[in-house]
N, C-alpha and C positions, 0 to 999 in steps of 0.2 A: 458359520454365518452363512446365510443364503445369498444368492446373487442379487435378490431383491433388496435385501437389507443393506448389502454393500453399496449398491447404487445409491440407496437413500442416505446413507452415511456420507458418501462422497458429496452428494448435493448439499447436504446440510453444512458440510465442511467449508464450502467455499462460496455458496450462494445464500441469499436471503429469502426466506419463505415470506410470501405476501401477507400483509395483515391489514384489516379494515381499519381505516382512520378518518376521523372527521376533523378537518382543520378550517378555520375561519379567520377573518379579519385582514384579508390582504389589503395593503396599504397602496396609496397612489405612488407611481414611481417617482424617485428623487435620485439626484445624481450626488456622486462623492468621488471627486478626482477623475480617475480614467474608469470608474466603475458606476454602474447605475443600480440602485435598489429597486427590484421589480415587484416584490411581495413580501408581506410580513404575516406571519402565522404565530397566534399566541394562545390558542385554545385547542384542546383536544389532542395535545402533543404526548406522545409516548415516551417511555424510558427515562423519565425524569427531567428532561429539558424543559425549559420554561418559555423559549422563543426560538423560532427558525425563521431565516430570512433567505430569500432568493435574490442573488446578485447576478449581473452580467459584467464581464470584462469587455471594455469597448475597443480594445486593440483590434486591429485588421489581421493580425496572424491567425486568430483562432478559426478553426474549420469544424465542421460537422464530422466527427469520427464515427466510423462504422460500428455497428453492433451485430453480433452474431444473429442470424435469421430465426433461429429457434428460441430466442428470448433468453438464453442464459447469461448475457451480460446485462440485461435490462436493470434499471432502478425498480425497487419494489417498494411496498409499504409505504411509509410517510415520506421516504425519499421521492418515489415516484409522484405522489401527492404534492410535495413541496416544489419539485422541478416543474410540474405541470405536465410531465410525459415520462414514460418508461426510458426514453431514449433522447436525453436532453442535449442540446448543442454544447459544445465543449467551452464555450465563452462563458456558460453558467456555472454557478456554484451556490452552495448552502452555506450558511452561518448559523451555528447552533450556539444557544447560550444557556449556560447551567445556572442552577440557582445561586444568587449571591454575586452574579457577574458585575453587578453595580454597587454591591455593598461590601464585598470581601475586603478584609483588612490587610492583606499581603500587597505590597507595592507594585509588584510586577505582574502583569496579567499572564495567563498561560493559554497557548494555542496548541491544540491537539490535532494531528494531522494522521488520518489512517493510511494504510498500505493498500496494495493491489487487492482486488477482490473482496475488499472489506468496505465499511462505511461508518460514519461517526456512530451510529447507534451501536452496531455489533462490536466495533473496536473499543469504545470508551464508555459506554452507558449500560449496555445489556448483552454480555457475551453469550447468553442464552437465546438471544432473539431468533437464531437460526436453528434452534433445537440442539439436540445432542450432537456432538461431535464438531460443532461449528467453532469451537474455542480451542481445539486441539486435544480435547478429552472427551469421554462419552457423556459426561454431564458437565454443565457449566453453570456459573453464577448468573443471577440476574441484575447485578450492579457491577460497576467497573471503576476505573481510574477517574472518570469525571465526578462520580459521587465522592471518592476519597479526598480529591484535591478541593472540591467545593466545600467539604466539611473542614477542611484544613484551613479555610479562610481564603483560598485563591480566587480570583476572578477568573473563571474558566470558559473558555470558548472552543469549539470544534470547527473544522472545515469539512464540508461534504463535497466531494469531487464529482464530477458528471460522468466520466467514463472510468471503468474499474481497471482498465489497463492502459490508461490514457498516456499521451505523449509527455515526457518529462519536462519539456519546455513549457507546456501548458500548466501542469501542476505546479511547477516552480512559479509561474506568474501568479497563480492564484493563491499560493502561500504569501506572496508578497502583498495581494490585495488584502488577504484576510488579516495581516499584521496592521496594514494602515487603517482597516475599519475597526480593529480593537483599539487602536491608539485614539481614534476620533471618538469612540464611545466611551472610553475611560479617562482620557486625558493623559495616560502614560506616555512616556518618551520611548520606551522599549518593551518588548515582549519576549518572554521565554516560549521556546518552541519543543514540543515533545513529538518527534516524527517517526513513525514506524515502517521498516522495511523498505519498500520502493520509494515511500515518501520521504525517507532519510536522505537518500541520494538527491531528490528534488529540492529539499530544503538546503542541502549543501550548494545545489547550483545557484540558488537565490544569494546566499550570503557570499558566494565566491565569484559572482558575476558570470556565470556560465548561462548565456542567454542569447536570444535572437536579437537582430537589430530592433525590432519593435518591442522587446521585452524590457521589464522595468530593472534599472540599476539598483545596486544595493543602497538602501537608504541610511544605513547605520542604525537600524532600529530592533535588532535582535541582541539580548544581553547573554542569553545561555541557550545552547542547542543540544538536545538530549536525543541521540539516535538510539533506537531500538531494533536489534537485528539488522543492521545496515549491511548491505553487500558493498563495503567500501572499496574493496578490491575486487568486485565482480563475482559472478556466479555461473556455473556450467552444469547445474544440477540435471536438468532434463537430458542433456546431451550425454551424460556419464552412465545412464543406466538402460542402455538398449532401448527396446520398444516400450518398457513399462508404462511411462507416462503418456504416451500416445494412446494407449489402450483406454485410458480413463478420459480421454478427450474426444475421440473420433465417434460421432453420434452412430456409425453403423457397427461399431463394437460395443454400443451401449454406454459410450462415454458421456459424461454431463459437465465435466470440469471446464471452467471458463479460462482457459489458458493456452498458451503455444505450445506445439510440439516440434521436435526435429524433423518430423517426416512429412513428405509431400504425398506419399502413398503407403498403404498400410493393408496387411492381410486381415480381414475381419470375417470370422466363421467361413473360412476356406476361400474367400474371394478377395482379390485386390481392389481396394478402394482408394479413389484419388481424393486429396484433401489439402490443396494448397492453401485453402482458407484457414487451416488450423496450424499454420507454421509461424514462425518468427518474422516471416516476410509479409504476413497478413495485415490487412487493414484493420482486423479485429483487435490487435494486440500492439498498438503503435509504441507503446512505452517498454515493452519487455525486451526487445534486442538491446535497448540502451544500457542494460545492466550486465550484459554478457562479458566473460573473460575466461580465458582457458586456465584450468589449475592443474592440468595432465603433467606438468613438470614438477608439481609439488605432492600430488596423490595420484597414484596409479589408477587406472580403469579397471573396473571388476570383469575380467575376462570370461567369468563364468556366467555372465547375464547375456540373454539373447540379442544378437544383433550388436553387441557392444562396439565392434570395430567400426562398422558402416555408419552406425548412428552418430559416433563422434566425428570421423574423418571423412564421411561421405561415401555414398555408393549404395548398392542394393544387397541387401542381406537376405536372409531366408524368409522373413516376414515383413520387412519395411524397407523403404528407400527414402534417401533424403541427401541434401547437399552437404551436410556437415556444419560443425560449429564455425569454422573459418569463414564460410559463406556469409555469416551474419555480423562478423566482427567490426566491419567498417560502419556499422551503425551504433556500436557501442560508445557510450559517453564516460565509461569508468575512468580511464586515464586522463580525459579531458578534465574532469572533476578533481580528481587526486592532484593534478599538477596546476590547479588553480588555487593558490593559497587562500584560506580562509581569513577574514580580517581579525587582527590582533584583539580587537575589542570583544569578540564572540568566544565564550568558553565553550567548547565542545566536549561532550562525554559520550562514550559507547557503553551500552548496555547490551550483553550478548548472552545467549543462552548455549547450554552444553549438553541438552538432553534430546537425541534423535529418536523421539518416542511419540511424534504425532499420531493420533489414532487414525487408522485407514490410510495413512500416507505412506508410499515407499519412501523412507527416510534416507537422507544423505548419510551413508555409512563408510564411505571410502576414506574419510578423514574426520577428525573431530568436528562436530557441528551441532547446530540446534534443529536439526532435522531438514533444514532448507539451506542455510548458509554456513559455509566453513567458519569456525571460529576465528581463524587467522584473517580472513576477509573482513569480519565483523570489527576486529581489533586493529585493523590496519589504520594508521594515523598519517600516511603520506598526505600533505597538503593542509593538515589541521595545525594551523599556527599556534593557538593556544589550547593546549589539550588539558581538560579538566580531570582526566582519568578515565580508564576502562575497567569494567567489572564483568566478570563471567559467573552466571548464577545458574542454578539447576532447575532450568526451565526449557521448554521447547519454543521454537520461533512464534507459535500462536499463542503462547501463555505470556509472552513478555509484557504485554499491556494490562494483564489482570492479576497475575499470581503475586502475592505480597513479597515473595522473595526477589522480585524484580521491582516492583512498585515502591518498596521502601527505599531502594536506591535512587529512583526518579525524585522521590519526596526529599531525600537527603541532598541530592544536587541542586534541586530548585530553592531549597532554603539556605544553601550555603551563601555566605556573604561575597 
């Protein structure tokens, strides 16, 4: 595989290729509690959705989060159109409506929440929207869990988040907002939530009351929470594998990935390059350090990988330099969430993968994983008061939301009494 093809595959894996969309019918603003409806789109919508709304949370705690200057973190396609900008303010969010959202026969509506570097289209409606490799495989299907659940008779909605690596407190608040909107639209008293990867931790924050003083206290409105590939006990993936992940991020090395690295300087083509903006301390990735936790006491580091020691523990290696994992752990929310008990009335399920075979990714191989998250982290139930069960299925981290071996369990958990 040529270097050009690899770079193209990486870009497709994590970012969305812009598509031309024509959307019309913006409605006059109307308020709903602490949120304001800014626009409604009901024509020219791609990927099977029948309606998209743009909302704003009026809480004063929201800020304008920073986006990489080269555009890799920008919203694209119909997300940029609906947000009105590729770099929306973090108080904004999108609500997606699936066919049958107001006619489905199932009693409890379902909210789908995508993870970091995804969106509601790619995650739930068209895993092929980013092209090959965007779903964890070289080829991807053109429909997803949204269509499956809608055909099952569920009233299905999805949340579109403004920043692809946003602060978990912001995402948690907007999950609460989306639930309130769904209740208002459908008359339901509670909602089932399916949350993937980073969003799984943020959904737990809402139900467990991990919030800022300006945030919304749990309203008792979640019946079931299904966590897909959740790093329940944290993640240290990029710190475990030397300079590997930094090479795919640093622009001077040809990197295009929209994610943080352990290194504030790196050798690219024989020259040291500075890159504090690409670290876990960067304003580009405010939600990433919140998921960090060391697993070195459980799974050994791969000592044969370049700069393995200095990457994890800090210092200057042969080709990279950085402060190490411990420098960022004060920002982690992992144990804060784990020791904030979930309400007894919310049944929580974990759906975990065990295939470290994500195409074009240096998969996590130092312990059993889905390519990104250790299975033990995903199956961790500390703080989960009412546990509905965990299942480990033969998929990787990016397949959890669309491969039937995973989605069949989601359907089973949703339909259980």
